[in-house]
C-alpha positions as CSV (number, residue, x, y, z in Angstrom):
1,M,-0.1,-0.1,0.0
2,S,1.5,3.5,-0.8
3,S,1.9,6.3,1.5
4,T,-1.1,8.2,-0.3
5,E,-3.4,5.0,0.0
6,R,-2.4,4.7,3.7
7,T,-3.3,8.5,4.3
8,R,-6.7,7.9,2.5
9,D,-7.5,5.0,4.5
10,A,-6.6,6.8,7.7
11,D,-8.7,9.8,6.6
12,R,-11.8,7.3,5.9
13,T,-11.3,5.7,9.2
14,R,-11.1,9.2,11.1
15,R,-14.2,10.3,9.2
16,A,-15.9,7.1,10.3
17,I,-15.1,7.7,13.9
18,L,-16.1,11.2,13.8
19,D,-19.5,10.2,12.1
20,A,-20.2,7.7,14.6
21,F,-19.5,9.8,17.5
22,G,-22.0,12.3,16.2
23,R,-24.8,9.8,15.7
24,M,-24.0,8.5,19.1
25,L,-24.1,11.6,20.7
26,E,-27.7,12.4,19.3
27,E,-28.9,9.0,20.4
28,R,-27.2,8.9,23.8
29,G,-26.1,12.3,24.8
30,S,-22.8,12.9,26.2
31,N,-22.2,9.8,28.3
32,V,-21.4,7.9,25.3
33,S,-18.1,5.7,25.8
34,L,-15.1,5.6,23.5
35,A,-15.8,1.7,23.2
36,D,-19.1,2.2,22.1
37,V,-18.0,5.0,19.6
38,A,-15.3,2.7,18.4
39,R,-18.0,-0.4,17.8
40,A,-20.1,2.0,16.1
41,A,-17.4,3.3,13.8
42,G,-16.4,-0.6,13.0
43,V,-13.0,-0.2,14.6
44,T,-11.4,-1.4,17.9
45,K,-10.9,1.0,20.9
46,S,-7.1,0.8,20.3
47,G,-7.9,1.7,16.6
48,L,-9.8,4.8,17.7
49,M,-7.1,5.4,20.2
50,H,-4.6,5.5,17.4
51,H,-6.3,8.3,15.6
52,F,-7.6,10.1,18.9
53,R,-5.3,9.9,22.0
54,S,-8.3,11.0,24.5
55,R,-11.9,11.8,24.7
56,D,-10.8,15.4,24.7
57,D,-8.9,14.8,21.5
58,L,-12.0,13.3,19.9
59,V,-14.2,16.0,21.2
60,A,-12.0,18.5,19.6
61,A,-11.8,16.9,16.3
62,F,-15.5,16.6,16.3
63,V,-15.9,20.2,16.9
64,D,-13.4,21.1,14.2
65,H,-15.3,18.5,11.8
66,G,-18.4,20.1,12.4
67,I,-17.2,23.6,11.7
68,E,-15.8,22.4,8.3
69,M,-18.9,20.5,7.5
70,F,-20.8,23.8,8.2
71,W,-18.6,25.6,5.5
72,S,-18.9,22.9,3.0
73,E,-22.8,23.0,3.3
74,V,-22.7,26.8,3.2
75,Q,-20.6,26.8,0.1
76,A,-22.7,23.9,-1.7
77,L,-25.8,26.4,-1.1
78,V,-24.2,29.1,-3.1
79,D,-26.3,29.6,-6.3
80,H,-23.5,30.3,-8.9
81,S,-26.0,31.3,-11.3
82,E,-26.5,34.5,-9.4
83,S,-24.7,37.6,-11.1
84,R,-25.2,40.0,-8.2
85,P,-23.9,40.7,-4.7
86,G,-25.0,38.7,-1.8
87,Q,-24.3,35.0,-3.2
88,F,-22.6,33.8,0.1
89,T,-25.3,35.9,2.3
90,R,-28.3,33.9,0.8
91,A,-26.4,30.5,1.0
92,Y,-25.9,31.4,4.6
93,V,-29.7,32.2,4.9
94,R,-30.6,28.9,3.1
95,A,-28.2,26.7,5.3
96,M,-29.4,28.5,8.8
97,T,-33.1,28.3,7.9
98,G,-33.6,24.8,7.1
99,D,-31.8,23.9,3.9
100,S,-29.0,21.9,5.9
101,A,-29.7,19.0,8.1
102,H,-26.3,19.2,9.4
103,I,-26.6,22.9,10.4
104,T,-30.0,22.5,11.8
105,R,-28.8,19.8,14.2
106,W,-25.3,21.2,15.2
107,A,-26.2,25.0,14.6
108,S,-24.2,26.5,17.5
109,A,-21.6,26.3,20.1
110,T,-24.6,26.1,22.6
111,S,-25.7,23.1,20.9
112,L,-22.2,21.3,21.0
113,I,-21.9,22.2,24.4
114,A,-25.4,21.0,25.2
115,H,-24.3,17.5,23.8
116,L,-20.8,17.4,24.7
117,G,-21.2,19.1,28.3
118,S,-17.4,19.3,29.0
119,Q,-15.0,22.2,30.0
120,A,-12.6,20.7,27.5
121,T,-15.2,21.4,24.7
122,I,-15.9,25.0,26.0
123,E,-12.1,25.7,26.1
124,H,-11.6,24.4,22.7
125,L,-14.4,26.5,21.2
126,E,-13.1,29.5,22.9
127,R,-9.6,28.8,21.2
128,I,-10.9,28.2,17.9
129,A,-13.8,30.9,17.7
130,P,-11.8,34.0,16.8
131,H,-10.5,32.3,13.7
132,D,-13.7,31.1,12.8
133,A,-15.3,34.4,13.3
134,A,-12.7,36.2,11.2
135,R,-13.4,33.6,8.5
136,L,-17.1,34.5,8.5
137,D,-16.2,38.1,8.4
138,A,-14.1,37.8,5.7
139,A,-16.6,35.8,3.5
140,F,-19.3,38.4,4.2
141,A,-17.1,41.4,3.6
142,A,-16.4,40.0,0.1
143,D,-19.9,39.4,-0.7
144,G,-20.8,42.8,-2.1
145,L,-23.3,43.9,0.5
146,P,-22.9,46.7,3.1
147,V,-21.2,45.2,6.2
148,E,-23.9,46.4,8.7
149,R,-26.7,44.8,6.5
150,T,-24.9,41.4,6.2
151,L,-24.3,41.7,10.0
152,L,-28.0,42.1,10.6
153,I,-28.9,39.1,8.2
154,R,-26.3,37.0,9.8
155,L,-27.3,37.5,13.3
156,A,-31.0,37.0,12.3
157,A,-30.1,33.9,10.5
158,D,-28.3,32.5,13.5
159,G,-31.1,33.2,15.7
160,A,-33.4,31.3,13.7
161,A,-31.2,28.4,13.6
162,L,-31.2,28.4,17.3
163,S,-35.0,29.0,17.7
164,W,-36.1,26.6,15.0
165,G,-38.0,23.5,16.3
166,T,-38.8,25.5,19.6
167,P,-42.0,27.4,20.6
168,Y,-40.3,30.6,19.7
169,L,-40.1,30.0,16.1
170,D,-42.7,28.0,14.1
171,A,-42.8,27.1,10.3
172,E,-44.8,30.2,9.3
173,R,-42.6,32.6,11.1
174,L,-39.4,31.0,9.8
175,A,-40.6,31.1,6.2
176,S,-41.7,34.8,6.8
177,L,-38.2,35.6,8.3
178,R,-36.4,33.8,5.6
179,A,-38.2,35.7,3.1
180,Q,-37.3,39.0,4.8
181,L,-33.5,38.1,4.9
182,F,-33.5,37.1,1.3
183,A,-35.4,40.5,0.6
184,L,-32.5,42.4,2.7
185,S,-29.9,40.4,0.7
186,E,-31.1,41.8,-2.6
187,A,-31.6,45.3,-1.8
188,T,-29.2,47.8,-3.1
189,E,-29.7,50.7,-0.6
190,G,-31.9,51.3,2.4
191,T,-34.2,48.5,3.5
192,A,-35.4,45.8,1.1
193,D,-38.4,45.8,-0.8
194,A,-37.9,42.4,-2.8
195,T,-39.1,39.4,-1.6
196,K,-38.0,36.9,-4.0
197,E,-35.4,34.2,-3.5
198,S,-33.5,33.0,-6.8
């Protein structure tokens, strides 16, 4: 086996472990054992420990994996046929208001903490948050819309993701909010009067 094949195999194994960990967190909560995760991923516990030396390492990798999944899913929702500013902003709204099952499930640091419930998770999130926030700021700044407006859209979409599925935001209100956020992303000045999504 070549070194490239070994690397691919290791990457596949890591991904299988992270996916299994995510499934088990949803099913059983934060008390899931490493042995259970290994079994669900189809590896031995020592195989899991080869990739993740401790539970904290696994949790940190899971958080990082979730952030990269977030970015991948937002990028997948960019409509490249649009030839106007706001492509990334509209993709972000789509993702945060229901078009991404992954983001709906793991929408926020709060959700991760609720599932993982450890001080190590909180500390890891505190370490990586500045970089991720700067990455988001750069993506919105490059989107061609006024920065103040994209901040408003972004934080409203974040709030929708946190509130969806609770008594605070039903399907009708979510659809209305989504339409208003798309309208804001289409406006060229002032407040938006368009309500169409491309």
